[in-house]
N, C-alpha and C positions, 0 to 999 in steps of 0.2 A: 294167345287166348286169355281171356278175362273171365274170372270166376265171379259169378253173381252170388252174393250172400242172400239170406232169407229175406232181407228187406229190399232186395233189388240193387243195392249199392255195389259199385265195383270194388273188388278187393285190392288192398295195396300192400298188406303185410304178408299175404300168402304168395310166395313166389318160388316154391320148390319146382323142380323138374319132375312132372308127374309121370309115373310109370303106368299107373292104373287109373281107370275112370272111377271105379267104385271099390271100396274096402267093406267087407261084409264081417261084422262082429256078431257072434251067435254062440249059443250053448249047443254043441253038437247033438247031445243025447235028446234034446228037446225038439230041435227043429231041422237038424241036417238031413234026415231022410225024406222029408216032405217039403215044407215051406222053403227052406233056405236052398236046397238043391234045386227046386223048381225055379225059384227066383233067379239064382245064379245061371241056370240053363237058359231062361227067357232073355236075361241081360246079354248073355254071350251071343245067343241067336240074333239079337238086335245090333250085334257089333260092338257091344260095350265090354271093354276089358276089365274083368273083376279080379280080386284077390280074396281067396278063401284060405284060411289057415289050417285046413283039414290035413294037409301033408306035412306039417311041421311037428317035430318031436315035442311032446308034452312035458311039463315041469312046473315047478312053482314059479319060476322067473320067466318073464316074457323074453324072447329072443330079439337079438339086434335086427334080423331079418324082418321080424314082424313089426317092430318099431318103424323101420324104414318103409315098409309097405303102407303103414298108417300114414306117415309123413308125406308119402309120394302118391297119394290118391286124391283125386278131386273131390269125391263125395265119400263120406263115411256113413254107412248105414249100420245102426245098432238095432238088432233084433232082440228085444227084451222078451223073455220067456219065463216060465214058472221057476226054473232053477238057474237062471242067468247069474244071479248074485251068489250062488252057492259055490261057484268055480273061481278061484283066484285069478286064473288066467284071464277070464272075461273081465273081472274087475280092473285088472291091470290094463287091459285094452281100453276100457272105459276111461280110466284116468288119462292116458295118452290121447284119446280121441277128444276129450274135453279140453285138454291143452291145445290141441290143433284147432279146435272150434274158436278159441280165443285169437287165433291167427287168421281168422276168417275162412277156414275150410268149412265146407257145407256138411252139417250133420243132420241125418234124417233118422229119427227114432221110429221103430215099428214095434207094435205091442201085440205079440203073438199069444193068444190065449192067457193074457194078463191084463189087469186094469191099469190104465195110465196113472191114477192116484196111488195105487199100491206101490208102484214103482217110484214115482216122484216123491211120495211122503215116506218112503222105506217102511212100509207096513206088511203084514202078513209074512209070506215066504221070504220077501226081501229082507225084512227085519230079522227073522229067524236066522237067515244065513249070516247076516252081519254080526249077530251075537255069537254065533259059532266061530266066527273068524276072530272076534275079540278074544275068545277063550284059546284058540289055537296059537294066535300071534301075541299073547300077552307080553312077550319079551320084545315085541316089534310094534308097539302101538302106533308109532308114527304111520306105518303102512295102513292100518286099519282106519285111522283118522283120515288119511288120504282118500280112502274109498268113501267114508262117510261123508266127509266134507266136499267131495268132489261134485257131488250133486247127480242125481239121476235124471237129468234132463229138465 
């Protein structure tokens, strides 16, 4: 199976054994009960194998199982929502997803009740969340820099 990148070119550097067709990255409190669960249900109904992290234990650090699911998915969908950047779990997923994008995995951003420019330019609630993370992780600024420099699509 050949993965087509956004420009239609065949991927040469992405060669993982894919377990999932689609990985969904989302802020549960913002979207899980409506948009994300409906999207997941629809994709499953269409025979598309998805991964949602809602059954994994929560914590500051992202689990190896989650990293593997990201690496082993054909398409990575990021559902940006109002509070996506306020949760370090989401930001850690985003960093991994953007690493995979460099290896030609397809990344599809969805902007759920949030403006693309607010996300891309790290303004509004996205900026406020990053400032809070700077305060919380002042002893680990490398992590915060990774989130800020990773780019929000």
